[in-house]
C-alpha positions in Angstrom: -0.2 -0.3 0.1 2.7 2.4 0.8 4.5 2.2 -2.9 0.9 2.8 -4.4 0.6 5.9 -2.4 3.7 7.0 -3.0 3.3 6.7 -6.8 0.0 8.7 -6.4 1.6 11.5 -4.9 4.7 11.8 -7.2 2.1 11.6 -10.0 0.3 14.6 -8.4 3.2 16.5 -7.5 4.7 15.8 -11.1 1.3 16.6 -12.8 1.0 19.9 -10.5 4.6 21.1 -11.9 3.7 20.5 -15.7 0.3 22.4 -15.0 2.3 25.4 -13.2 4.7 24.8 -16.3 2.3 25.2 -18.8 0.9 27.7 -17.4 3.9 29.7 -17.3 4.7 29.1 -20.7 0.9 30.2 -21.6 1.7 33.7 -19.8 4.5 34.2 -22.2 2.6 33.0 -25.0 -1.4 34.6 -24.9 -2.0 37.5 -27.1 -3.7 39.9 -24.4 -4.3 40.6 -20.9 -7.7 38.6 -20.2 -6.1 35.5 -21.7 -3.0 35.8 -20.0 -5.1 36.3 -16.6 -7.0 33.1 -17.9 -4.0 30.7 -18.0 -2.5 32.2 -14.9 -5.8 31.6 -12.6 -6.4 27.7 -14.3 -2.6 26.8 -13.6 -2.8 28.7 -10.1 -6.0 26.7 -9.0 -5.1 23.0 -10.6 -1.5 22.9 -10.1 -1.5 24.2 -6.9 -4.3 21.8 -6.2 -2.4 18.9 -7.5 0.9 20.0 -5.6 -0.9 20.1 -2.3 -2.8 17.0 -2.8 0.4 15.1 -3.8 2.2 16.1 -0.5 -0.8 15.5 1.9 -0.7 12.2 0.5 2.9 12.4 1.3 2.3 13.9 5.1 -0.4 10.8 6.0 -3.0 11.7 8.8 -0.8 14.0 10.7 -1.1 17.8 11.5 1.2 18.8 8.5 -1.8 17.5 6.2 -4.3 19.7 7.9 -2.1 22.7 7.5 -1.7 21.9 3.6 -5.5 21.2 3.5 -6.3 24.7 4.8 -4.1 26.4 2.5 -5.8 24.4 -0.6 -9.0 25.6 1.0 -7.8 29.3 0.9 -6.5 29.0 -2.6 -9.8 27.4 -3.5 -11.7 30.5 -2.4 -9.3 33.3 -3.3 -7.8 32.5 -6.7 -10.8 32.8 -8.4 -12.4 35.8 -6.4 -8.9 37.4 -7.0 -8.8 36.4 -10.7 -12.6 38.0 -11.1 -11.9 41.2 -9.5 -9.0 41.8 -11.9 -11.0 41.3 -14.7 -13.9 43.4 -13.3 -11.2 46.2 -12.8 -9.5 45.8 -16.1 -12.9 46.2 -17.8 -14.0 49.0 -15.7 -10.9 51.0 -16.5 -11.8 50.4 -20.2 -9.3 47.5 -21.4 -10.9 45.8 -24.2 -10.3 42.0 -25.0 -8.2 41.3 -28.3 -11.4 40.6 -30.9 -11.2 38.5 -33.9 -11.0 40.8 -36.9 -14.5 41.7 -38.2 -16.0 41.2 -34.4 -18.3 43.8 -33.1 -16.4 45.5 -30.0 -19.9 47.0 -28.5 -21.2 43.6 -28.3 -20.0 41.5 -25.1 
């Protein structure tokens, strides 16, 4: 059972690291603010959750696992909220999303 748990935890941590690396690549390659913000928010949530899940599996049933779970819950609530607030503030300041050629910018 211990070997299977180790394999599962390392898989979660490797997958989380891959998600974070892909998100960093997306931040560089995306064309505008809104798509970059989307790449950052998805990676922040999924990558961090997978990394934390792998660490929780490694920690077992200890106080460390409880602390890691508290961090995961904090990320679950703050990351989407911060992303939404940032997008709303950018939209209120008049930052328009990049549109495809021929699209009407007045239509949401």
